[in-house]
N, C-alpha and C positions, 0 to 999 in steps of 0.2 A: 620791766626794769627787774633781775633777781638780784638780790648781793648774797655771793654763795659765801661762807663762815663755819670753822671748824670750833665757834666756840661761839655760840648765841645771847648766853650768859647775860642778866641784864642792859642787853641792845636793841636800841630803840632808834627808827626811822620813823617818817614824816611815811605814812598812808600812802603821797600824792609829793611826785617833784616836778614840776614842770606840765604835770597832767601827766605826767606815766605810773601808773601806779608800782609802787618798789614790795614786791616781796624778800621777805629775809629768810633764809632758808639752811639749816644745819647741813653740813654737804651729807652724809651717809640719809640726809631725805626727800635729795632728790631724784630724780628720776630721768628729767630731758632740760634743758637748756634751750628753747627755741622762745626767742626772746628777743627783740632786737639790741640790749645791753644784759650784760652781766657783767658784774663785777667780781671778780674771786681777791675774797680777804681772808686770805689765810695761811701756816705757816708755810712757806713752798721750802721748807729746808723735810718736811715731811714726807714719806719718798710714796706712803699708802696715799696720802691725799694729795701728791702729785700725780700718781694712777691713775686715782679717784678721777678727776677734776680733767685728764686728758682719755678716759674714756665715756666721761657724757659729753665735751668738749665732738667726738667723735661721731656719737649717736644723734646729735637732731643737727637741726639748721644752722650755718654759720653767723652766730649774731654782728648783729652793725658792726656792735664796738664793742670786742672786749677787753675792759680796763683789769688788771691788774692793781693792787695796793699795797708797797712796798718800802722800807726804809730807803730814801736814796742812797745811804752810805753803809748799805746791803746789795752787796755788787752778786751775791749766789744767789737772792731773792730772784732779784731782777733780774739775771740771767737764767733763773727757771721758769718765769714768768714769762721772759719772750721765746723760748722755749716751748712755752705751753700754745702761743700762738697770739699771746696781749701785741693789744695794738696803741693800748695809750699806758700810765702808768702814776698812779696816784699817793702820790706822799701817806704816810701812816702818821696817826691813825687817821679814819674814813670820816670827816664831817659833812654839810648838811653844804657850806659850802664847794666841797672837792666832788657830792651826788648831782649838783646842779648845775657845774660845768660837765659832767657829763651825760648827763640829762641830752643839755643845748646841743653835744658834740655827736651824739648820735642822732638825732633829730635834724639836723644836717648833713648828712653823712647817708640818710633814709631817703630811697627813691619817692617811697607813699607820703614821709613829714615837706619834698621838699613839694611835688604836688597839693599837700596840703596850705604849705605858704602858700606857694603862689593865687591858690584857690580864696587862701581867707584873704590875703592883700588887695584882690581883685574884689573881694566884698567889701571889706573896709573901704573899700575907696569910692563906693557905690552906698554905700551905707552916708561917708561923708558931704556924700552928692547933696541927694536927697536932705539931709536931713538941714543942709545950709539952702535948699533952694526953700522949705520949708520956713525957714528964719527968715529967709527974702519973700515970702511968699509967692514965689517964683513955681513957673510950672516941673511937674516932676517929668524925671525920664523914665518911663516906664522901660523902657529898649532895653536901660542898661540895667535895674532889677532883676531882667527877664537873664539876661543876658550871668547875671551873679548868680544866679537860680543855678541854672543848665551847669557852669562853674564848682556850686559847692555838690548839685546830687548826681557830680560826677567822680569830684574829690573824692564821698564820701561810698561811691559805687564801690571805685576804682582801693582805695585807700582802709581806713573804717571811724568809728564816733572817734576813738580814743587819740585817732592820733588828728583828727579833729581838733577835738576837744585843749590837744594839749599843747596845738600849735596857738589854737586862739589864746591859751593863756600866759602865752611864752612875747607875746607880742602885743595885746590888748588890755588895757581893762575899761573898769567903767559900764556904763549902758553901750559904749560899741560893743565890748567883752560880753556883757550877758546877748545883747542881742544873738551875735555868732555862736554863742553857745544854746540861746532855745533854737535858732531856724539848723542848728544840724543836728542836736537832738529830736526835734522834728522832723526831718530828713530821713535820719536813720529810724525814725518809729513806721515812716511809710515807707523803707524797703520792709522791716522787719513784718508788719500786716500786709506785705503782698500785694502794694493798693498800685493802681493805673502812676502810668510817667505822669500821666497830667492833676495827679490828683496828689501825686507828691509833690508835682511841682509848687501847687496850690499852697499848698502846709510849707514846701518852702518862700514863698515869695507874703505869707504873712507872718513869718517868723523872724523874714529880715525888714518886716515893713512894720510890724507888730508895736513899739514904741515908741514909733517917729517924734508923738506929741511931746515928747519927753522935753527936746528941743526946747519949749517955750516955761518949760520949768527952769527955776533961777539955780545954780549950781551949790547952790550954799544949802540948798534944801535936800539938792540930787543927793551930796554927796555928806551929810551929814554926820560929822563920827560920833551920831549915839541916837536918842529914841526921838523922834520928830512929834511935836509938841501937835494938838487936834487940829490948828490952821494949819498949822507947816502940812498933814498929812490931806489935809483939803484939799490941797494948794494940786498936792501930787494926785489924788485921783482927778484932775482934769484931764487929764493928759490923753485916755482915752477917748474923748470927747474932741479933741481938738487934733490927733492924726485926722479921725474918724470925717468928720468934716473938709481935713485941706486935701485928706484921698478924694471925699464925695466928687470934689472940686475939680477933679482928673475928671472925671469920664471916661477913665479908662482901664479904672479896678474894681473885679469883678466883686457882686454882689458876698460870698465866701471869703473870702480877705479882707475886704469892711467890715460886714458883722465879728470878724475874729481882733480887728484891731478896736473896733470899740466895745467888747465886749470878755477880751481875757482872761477881764477880772471878774465876771459874772460867778455861779454859785448854781448848783445845783436848789440849795435849797431857799434860795433869797435873799442870803446875806451879801450879796457881791456888791458891785457897783459897776455901771454907775446910771444903771437903772433897773437893778434888783430883780432881774429873772429869774427864772424859777424852771428846773425840768425841761420839756419840750421848744422852751422855747428859745431856747440857745442848742446852735446847731453845732452841729459831729464834728465840721472843721473847728472852730471856737473850743470843743469839749477838750482835744487834745491835744489844742497851743495853748488854754489851758492848763492842763498837766505837766506840759514841756517849760511851760513859763515858771514852774512852782520850784521844776524839780532843778532849770539853772539858776533860778539864784539859790536857792540854797548849796549847790557842787563849784558855785564861784567863789571868788576873795574880794571882799571888797577890804577899804580903806577899816572899817566901822563893822568888821564880821571875817573869821574863819572861814572856810569850805566846810564841808557836810559832806563827809561818805555815804559814794554811792547807795551802799546800802542801811543808811539810815536815813536818807534823802527818803527812797521806796518807803520806810518803814512810817515816818510822816506822811508820808499822801495813802497811806495805804489808810493810819489813822484822818485825814483827813475824808476817805471815804467811807469811811463806816460813819462817820459822823455825818454822810448824804451830803456832801457840800460835793464833790467830782464822784466823775466814776469810774468803777473801781476797775472795771474789765481795760479801759483803759491805762490804768492803774500797772496792772498785771504786763498792759502790753509793753511797755515804756519797762518793767521792771525786767522782759524776755532781751527787750531790746540793750539793755545794759550791763546785761550778765549778773542779775538776781536776781536771785529763786523768791520770790513775794510768799509770806508767811499766811 
């Protein structure tokens, strides 16, 4: 999302709205508007500004949604906005509620986002079935999980990680949101690294199932809006083993996925849980999933925490790599995947 303004002095907006990065730019600094959502928040009575906007809009791809901010009573401004090709008018002044509505409208009309929405809904349904099966101590339908994996890999291959994350954030919260974010990030890392289709599928399945053991964690602990007590944290730390035991009993889950579910909270220096594994004891799939899991937890929004911007999340992971907890090469790979330059 790009917000074009002829006066950006003192103006601030969130870095992300519905998962879509927000860029506020002075019109004189714009070179192109190659993004699905463009918001024109300018003085439409200024002929130079209107001419500049017209040139920008004719130079690149047509936005999925071109919005204009205007006073509903200002007939001239509204007329000029329509003449520029605006497909939506937003009452001035532009605020977070208006931006959120625009982001959702753009997503609803973007073919890539529609594809992501379909895949997210399918994957969420599969997660619900999987979590329900563990809760009922019933058999897991791995065929359904594999179909969801194919939906996710296809959606990210055809669209983008940004579209996937934006869709997940708009429609899900809590553990489901986290699982879907981590799965999308892990899948995108696989593509970015040039992994085989089979290996990407393994990563995707591991992402979907990595937190299945949280089904048995009381919601009062899982969603507690504050710091956990040591006793509560001990309960949280049981979820990898719970998930592993359930999936291992199915007899149809690969060793790589089982290991990732069991050990995605282990660190290279042995300070993780549940088994305090070190270095080479931690498999490749698990190492990748661990980095993606941490990143996902940082960038998601929960009732008890705000999301962290991708550059800050990568900086935190670099600090963990420097401390010997995660692999720096994998952090660099993740940074490249999400478009952040690792220091």
